[in-house]
N, C-alpha and C positions, 0 to 999 in steps of 0.2 A: 504494500500500500504506500502510495506517495501522495503528498499534498503539494499542490503547485498553483501558481497564479498564471492564467492564460487568457487571451482574448477569446471571445465567443466567435465561433465560426458561423457562417451563414446557414449551415445545415443544422446547427445545434439549437435545441429549444432554449428559449430565454427563461431559465428557471427562476432567476431573480425577479423578473417582472411578473411571471405567473404566480409565484408563491407570495410575493408582496401584495398583489391585488387580491388574492384569496384571503390573506391575513387581514387586510384593511376592510374588505367586504364583510368578513365574519364579524369584525369589531363593530362595524356600522349596523349590521343586522341585530347583533346582540344588544348594543346600546339602544337601538330603536325598540326592541322587544321589551326591555326593562323600562324605558321611558314611557311606553304605552301601558305599563302596568299589566302586561299580559301574564297569565299564570306561569309559574316556574315549572320547568320540566320535572316530573317525578320519576323516581327510579323503580322500575317494575321488580328488579331483583330484590331491592330493599323491602318493597311492599310484600313480596311473597315470602322471603326468608327471614326478614328482620335483621339481616346483615348487610353491610355496605358492599357495593360492587367495586370494581377496579377504579371507576371514575367518580364515585360518590364524593361530593364536596367540591367538584370542579367548578360549578357555577358560583358557589360562595367564595371559592379561592380566587376566581377571576374578578369578582366584584371587590373583594378585599384588596387585591393587587391594584385594581384600577383606582381605588381610593387611597393608595399609598400605604396601606396597613400590611406591611410585608410579613410580620410575624403571624398575624391571623391567617393570611393567605397560605403561608407555609404549614400552619397547623391543620387547615382544612384538607389539603391533599398535597403532600410534599412533591410527588412526581409531576403533578399538573403544574405546581408552582415552578418547578425547574423547566418544564416544557414551555410555559408561558414566558418565562424570562429568556429562554432560548429563541422563541419567536420574536421577542422584542429586539434582541441582539441581531437576529437575522434581518429584521426590517430595517434597522439602522444601516447594516452592511449593504443591503440591497438598494436602499435609497442612495447611498454614497456611490455605489458602483454604477447605478443607472444614471444618476445625474452627471457624474464625472466621466461616464463612458470608459470606465477603467477595466483592467483585466479582472477576471472572475476567479474565485477560489474553487478549486476542483480537487476531489479525492479520486485518484486513478490507480489502476493496477491492483485491485483488491485480490489478495490471495485467498485460497480456500480456508486457511487457518485464520486469517484476519476476519473473514465473514463469520466463522464459527465463534470466535472470541467475541465479536460484536453481538452476535445472537445470544450467547450465554450471559453477557453483561446486561443486555436489554431484558431478558427473561428474569434475571436475578433482581434487577431494579424494580420491575413490575411486581414480583413476588414479595419483596421487602416492603414495598409501598402498600400492598394489600394486607400484609401482616400488621402494619402500622394502623391502617384503617379499621381492621377488625379489632385491634386492641383499644381503639378509641370509638367504637361503634355507638356508644351511649350518646354521642353528640348528634347523631342523625335521627 
């Protein structure tokens, strides 16, 4: 696996633009949903089992993060908190790259071992996050 900066070729998808627009669009729809006081989504898994699912607390985490309450956001769902912070960092990167027409950050030449390690890390983080949510399920 290598990380490098390179210019986007004409045949390559403009990932920065696509995901930046998806991110901004999701934010606008979510903010509009809450501004219109529409009902919050409910978790069918929580309703049926009484235990939180992998993403329980994500809405509350996002709202707390939006209000700048980082500690509450982290407490609601640590993995979603990290993901939302990652999206924020990506959006800043994408805006800079798009406005400045700069080379793009790319990860290339993934090895089979690298893919397996990334998969194990991802599954481990999801499992640890779920253990955390289950340990704090009284909040839901």
